[in-house]
N, C-alpha and C positions, 0 to 999 in steps of 0.2 A: 167894607162897613160893618156889616154885620157880626165877621169873625174877629176883626182886628180894634175896633172902638164898640159892639157890642150893640151898637144902632139896631133897635127893632125895623119892620121892614114897613112900615107907617109914616117911620122918622126918614128912612131911604128915601120914600117916594115922595115926600115932600120935600127934601134936598133935591130931587133930580127934576123937580117940575118945578123946582126956584132955578137952578141950573138952565133946564130948555130954555128957560123964560129970556136968562140973560145972555145968553151965547147964540153962537148958530150953529145948527144941528145939521148934519151933512148925510144923506141916504148912503148907505151902504150899497152898490151895483156891483156887476159882474165885473165891469173895466177898472173896479177900484180895489177888486181881491189879484185880478191880472197885473194891475202895477203894482201892486204891495209885493208879488212874488217876484216880479222882476228888480225891483229894488232890495229884495234881499238878498238874492243872486247875485246881483252887481256889486252892492256896496258889504254884503256877509254880515248884518245885520240879521235879530230876529225876525218871522213871519208877521208876529204883532208890534214891534216897533215901525217892520216895514208898511203895516195895514195904517196907522196911525200917520205916517210920512207920507202915504199914498194919499189919504185922505185930506191932513193939510197942502197937498199941491193940488188937488182938484177945488180944494177950498181958495185957492189962490193966497194963502198965505206967505206971508217973508219970511218969519222967526218961529222954530219950534225950540222951546226950550229945555233943554235935558241934561241932566248929571252923567249920563249913561253912556251918549251917544257922541262923536266924536267933532268936539267941540271946534266952531270955526269951519266945519264942515258945509258947501251948498251943493244944494242936490236940484240939477234942471234947471241951474242959472237963476233961480228965484228964491228958492228956501234955504235958507241959514239956519244951521243948528249952536245953539248956544248954550254954554254953561252957566247958569247962572250964578253959581257958588264959585265963580275965579277970581 
């Protein structure tokens, strides 16, 4: 946000605080990291994409919207990847 949109850190903090109030924030545990590595190996996604997917799985999310991941793919029979631009 600071580089792309030229926000200063006080603005970024306000946005982050609002985001935390509006959304469920998950703690990153070692099991999340291990699950992310397993997903990266199994699905050939980057580690960071896999970390987001692992966190979504741990939070029991049903959908993950992404234009970069495989549209329609279902992970662990519960998390479906959807491209919102199709």
